[in-house]
N, CA, C and O atoms as a GROMACS GRO file, in nm:
protein
  236
    1GLY      N    1   9.619   7.206   8.718
    1GLY     CA    2   9.642   7.308   8.815
    1GLY      C    3   9.762   7.395   8.783
    1GLY      O    4   9.756   7.518   8.794
    2LEU      N    5   9.873   7.333   8.742
    2LEU     CA    6   9.994   7.411   8.711
    2LEU      C    7   9.972   7.501   8.591
    2LEU      O    8  10.023   7.613   8.588
    3GLN      N    9   9.899   7.454   8.492
    3GLN     CA   10   9.872   7.536   8.374
    3GLN      C   11   9.788   7.657   8.412
    3GLN      O   12   9.814   7.768   8.364
    4LYS      N   13   9.689   7.638   8.495
    4LYS     CA   14   9.603   7.749   8.539
    4LYS      C   15   9.685   7.850   8.617
    4LYS      O   16   9.674   7.971   8.595
    5SER      N   17   9.766   7.801   8.708
    5SER     CA   18   9.849   7.888   8.789
    5SER      C   19   9.942   7.972   8.701
    5SER      O   20   9.956   8.092   8.723
    6ASP      N   21  10.003   7.910   8.604
    6ASP     CA   22  10.094   7.979   8.514
    6ASP      C   23  10.020   8.077   8.423
    6ASP      O   24  10.064   8.191   8.407
    7ALA      N   25   9.910   8.035   8.365
    7ALA     CA   26   9.836   8.118   8.269
    7ALA      C   27   9.769   8.238   8.334
    7ALA      O   28   9.764   8.346   8.274
    8GLU      N   29   9.719   8.223   8.456
    8GLU     CA   30   9.642   8.330   8.521
    8GLU      C   31   9.719   8.404   8.630
    8GLU      O   32   9.668   8.501   8.686
    9GLY      N   33   9.840   8.358   8.660
    9GLY     CA   34   9.919   8.426   8.763
    9GLY      C   35   9.859   8.416   8.902
    9GLY      O   36   9.867   8.510   8.980
   10VAL      N   37   9.800   8.301   8.932
   10VAL     CA   38   9.739   8.280   9.063
   10VAL      C   39   9.805   8.161   9.131
   10VAL      O   40   9.877   8.084   9.067
   11ALA      N   41   9.781   8.147   9.260
   11ALA     CA   42   9.828   8.031   9.335
   11ALA      C   43   9.707   7.942   9.363
   11ALA      O   44   9.594   7.989   9.369
   12LEU      N   45   9.734   7.814   9.379
   12LEU     CA   46   9.626   7.720   9.404
   12LEU      C   47   9.647   7.651   9.537
   12LEU      O   48   9.757   7.603   9.565
   13PRO      N   49   9.543   7.646   9.621
   13PRO     CA   50   9.555   7.576   9.749
   13PRO      C   51   9.580   7.427   9.727
   13PRO      O   52   9.550   7.372   9.621
   14ALA      N   53   9.635   7.362   9.828
   14ALA     CA   54   9.653   7.217   9.822
   14ALA      C   55   9.519   7.150   9.799
   14ALA      O   56   9.417   7.195   9.851
   15ASN      N   57   9.519   7.044   9.722
   15ASN     CA   58   9.397   6.968   9.689
   15ASN      C   59   9.293   7.052   9.616
   15ASN      O   60   9.173   7.027   9.628
   16TRP      N   61   9.338   7.152   9.540
   16TRP     CA   62   9.248   7.239   9.464
   16TRP      C   63   9.181   7.160   9.353
   16TRP      O   64   9.242   7.072   9.292
   17HIS      N   65   9.055   7.192   9.326
   17HIS     CA   66   8.978   7.132   9.216
   17HIS      C   67   8.917   7.246   9.134
   17HIS      O   68   8.882   7.350   9.190
   18PRO      N   69   8.903   7.227   9.002
   18PRO     CA   70   8.840   7.331   8.920
   18PRO      C   71   8.706   7.375   8.977
   18PRO      O   72   8.626   7.292   9.021
   19GLY      N   73   8.682   7.504   8.976
   19GLY     CA   74   8.559   7.560   9.032
   19GLY      C   75   8.576   7.616   9.171
   19GLY      O   76   8.494   7.696   9.217
   20ARG      N   77   8.682   7.575   9.240
   20ARG     CA   78   8.709   7.630   9.373
   20ARG      C   79   8.789   7.759   9.361
   20ARG      O   80   8.853   7.784   9.258
   21ASP      N   81   8.785   7.840   9.465
   21ASP     CA   82   8.856   7.968   9.464
   21ASP      C   83   9.007   7.949   9.447
   21ASP      O   84   9.064   7.849   9.492
   22VAL      N   85   9.070   8.047   9.381
   22VAL     CA   86   9.215   8.050   9.366
   22VAL      C   87   9.269   8.165   9.451
   22VAL      O   88   9.192   8.250   9.495
   23ILE      N   89   9.399   8.167   9.475
   23ILE     CA   90   9.461   8.269   9.558
   23ILE      C   91   9.531   8.371   9.468
   23ILE      O   92   9.610   8.335   9.381
   24VAL      N   93   9.501   8.498   9.491
   24VAL     CA   94   9.568   8.606   9.419
   24VAL      C   95   9.697   8.637   9.496
   24VAL      O   96   9.692   8.659   9.617
   25PRO      N   97   9.812   8.639   9.428
   25PRO     CA   98   9.938   8.666   9.499
   25PRO      C   99   9.934   8.800   9.573
   25PRO      O  100   9.867   8.893   9.528
   26PRO      N  101  10.005   8.810   9.686
   26PRO     CA  102  10.003   8.934   9.763
   26PRO      C  103  10.070   9.049   9.688
   26PRO      O  104  10.162   9.026   9.610
   27PRO      N  105  10.025   9.171   9.711
   27PRO     CA  106  10.086   9.287   9.648
   27PRO      C  107  10.229   9.308   9.698
   27PRO      O  108  10.259   9.280   9.814
   28PRO      N  109  10.319   9.357   9.610
   28PRO     CA  110  10.460   9.371   9.647
   28PRO      C  111  10.495   9.499   9.724
   28PRO      O  112  10.600   9.505   9.789
   29THR      N  113  10.410   9.600   9.717
   29THR     CA  114  10.442   9.728   9.782
   29THR      C  115  10.324   9.780   9.863
   29THR      O  116  10.211   9.732   9.848
   30THR      N  117  10.350   9.876   9.949
   30THR     CA  118  10.245   9.937  10.029
   30THR      C  119  10.141  10.005   9.941
   30THR      O  120  10.021   9.994   9.966
   31ASP      N  121  10.186  10.074   9.837
   31ASP     CA  122  10.092  10.139   9.745
   31ASP      C  123  10.005  10.037   9.674
   31ASP      O  124   9.885  10.059   9.655
   32ALA      N  125  10.065   9.924   9.635
   32ALA     CA  126   9.988   9.818   9.569
   32ALA      C  127   9.887   9.755   9.664
   32ALA      O  128   9.779   9.714   9.622
   33ILE      N  129   9.922   9.748   9.792
   33ILE     CA  130   9.829   9.695   9.893
   33ILE      C  131   9.706   9.784   9.900
   33ILE      O  132   9.593   9.734   9.897
   34LYS      N  133   9.727   9.914   9.909
   34LYS     CA  134   9.615  10.008   9.916
   34LYS      C  135   9.528   9.999   9.791
   34LYS      O  136   9.405  10.001   9.799
   35LYS      N  137   9.593   9.988   9.675
   35LYS     CA  138   9.521   9.976   9.549
   35LYS      C  139   9.438   9.848   9.545
   35LYS      O  140   9.323   9.850   9.503
   36ARG      N  141   9.497   9.736   9.588
   36ARG     CA  142   9.427   9.607   9.588
   36ARG      C  143   9.304   9.613   9.677
   36ARG      O  144   9.197   9.566   9.638
   37ILE      N  145   9.318   9.670   9.795
   37ILE     CA  146   9.206   9.678   9.889
   37ILE      C  147   9.089   9.753   9.825
   37ILE      O  148   8.974   9.711   9.838
   38GLU      N  149   9.118   9.863   9.757
   38GLU     CA  150   9.013   9.940   9.691
   38GLU      C  151   8.954   9.866   9.571
   38GLU      O  152   8.834   9.872   9.546
   39GLU      N  153   9.040   9.796   9.496
   39GLU     CA  154   8.993   9.724   9.376
   39GLU      C  155   8.895   9.612   9.409
   39GLU      O  156   8.799   9.592   9.335
   40VAL      N  157   8.918   9.541   9.517
   40VAL     CA  158   8.835   9.424   9.547
   40VAL      C  159   8.717   9.455   9.638
   40VAL      O  160   8.627   9.372   9.654
   41LYS      N  161   8.717   9.572   9.698
   41LYS     CA  162   8.609   9.609   9.792
   41LYS      C  163   8.474   9.603   9.721
   41LYS      O  164   8.452   9.670   9.620
   42GLY      N  165   8.383   9.524   9.776
   42GLY     CA  166   8.247   9.516   9.724
   42GLY      C  167   8.229   9.428   9.600
   42GLY      O  168   8.118   9.417   9.550
   43LYS      N  169   8.335   9.366   9.552
   43LYS     CA  170   8.323   9.280   9.433
   43LYS      C  171   8.300   9.136   9.478
   43LYS      O  172   8.376   9.082   9.558
   44GLU      N  173   8.196   9.076   9.425
   44GLU     CA  174   8.157   8.941   9.467
   44GLU      C  175   8.259   8.834   9.430
   44GLU      O  176   8.266   8.731   9.497
   45GLU      N  177   8.337   8.856   9.324
   45GLU     CA  178   8.430   8.752   9.281
   45GLU      C  179   8.554   8.741   9.369
   45GLU      O  180   8.635   8.650   9.352
   46TYR      N  181   8.570   8.836   9.465
   46TYR     CA  182   8.685   8.833   9.554
   46TYR      C  183   8.643   8.816   9.699
   46TYR      O  184   8.537   8.863   9.741
   47THR      N  185   8.727   8.747   9.776
   47THR     CA  186   8.713   8.737   9.920
   47THR      C  187   8.849   8.774   9.977
   47THR      O  188   8.946   8.702   9.958
   48GLN      N  189   8.857   8.886  10.048
   48GLN     CA  190   8.984   8.932  10.104
   48GLN      C  191   8.982   8.910  10.254
   48GLN      O  192   8.903   8.972  10.326
   49LEU      N  193   9.071   8.822  10.302
   49LEU     CA  194   9.079   8.793  10.444
   49LEU      C  195   9.175   8.887  10.515
   49LEU      O  196   9.158   8.918  10.633
   50ASP      N  197   9.276   8.933  10.443
   50ASP     CA  198   9.372   9.030  10.494
   50ASP      C  199   9.447   9.087  10.375
   50ASP      O  200   9.424   9.042  10.262
   51TRP      N  201   9.535   9.184  10.394
   51TRP     CA  202   9.602   9.248  10.281
   51TRP      C  203   9.683   9.148  10.200
   51TRP      O  204   9.702   9.168  10.080
   52TYR      N  205   9.730   9.043  10.263
   52TYR     CA  206   9.816   8.946  10.195
   52TYR      C  207   9.742   8.822  10.146
   52TYR      O  208   9.802   8.738  10.078
   53LEU      N  209   9.613   8.808  10.177
   53LEU     CA  210   9.540   8.687  10.140
   53LEU      C  211   9.406   8.722  10.076
   53LEU      O  212   9.310   8.755  10.144
   54THR      N  213   9.404   8.712   9.944
   54THR     CA  214   9.284   8.742   9.866
   54THR      C  215   9.250   8.621   9.780
   54THR      O  216   9.335   8.570   9.708
   55PHE      N  217   9.127   8.576   9.789
   55PHE     CA  218   9.079   8.466   9.705
   55PHE      C  219   8.994   8.523   9.592
   55PHE      O  220   8.928   8.626   9.608
   56LYS      N  221   8.997   8.455   9.479
   56LYS     CA  222   8.917   8.494   9.363
   56LYS      C  223   8.841   8.371   9.316
   56LYS      O  224   8.896   8.261   9.313
   57LYS      N  225   8.715   8.390   9.279
   57LYS     CA  226   8.636   8.278   9.229
   57LYS      C  227   8.696   8.228   9.099
   57LYS      O  228   8.735   8.306   9.013
   58ASP      N  229   8.704   8.096   9.085
   58ASP     CA  230   8.756   8.034   8.963
   58ASP      C  231   8.660   8.060   8.849
   58ASP      O  232   8.538   8.055   8.866
   59GLN      N  233   8.714   8.087   8.732
   59GLN     CA  234   8.631   8.115   8.615
   59GLN      C  235   8.612   7.992   8.531
   59GLN      O  236   8.545   7.998   8.428
   0.00000   0.00000   0.00000
């Protein structure tokens, strides 16, 4: 888990197992938030619950 988190720049939920969704870190600025919302809209590999909480399917 720690290697994946470090290599891919993602966070892992507690009790994470390979194949489960990972957490994409929140954007640092308002402009980055707007960009993230547009980037993930309609993409199946992402689940965005709010501007600060985006999940990505594990590869």
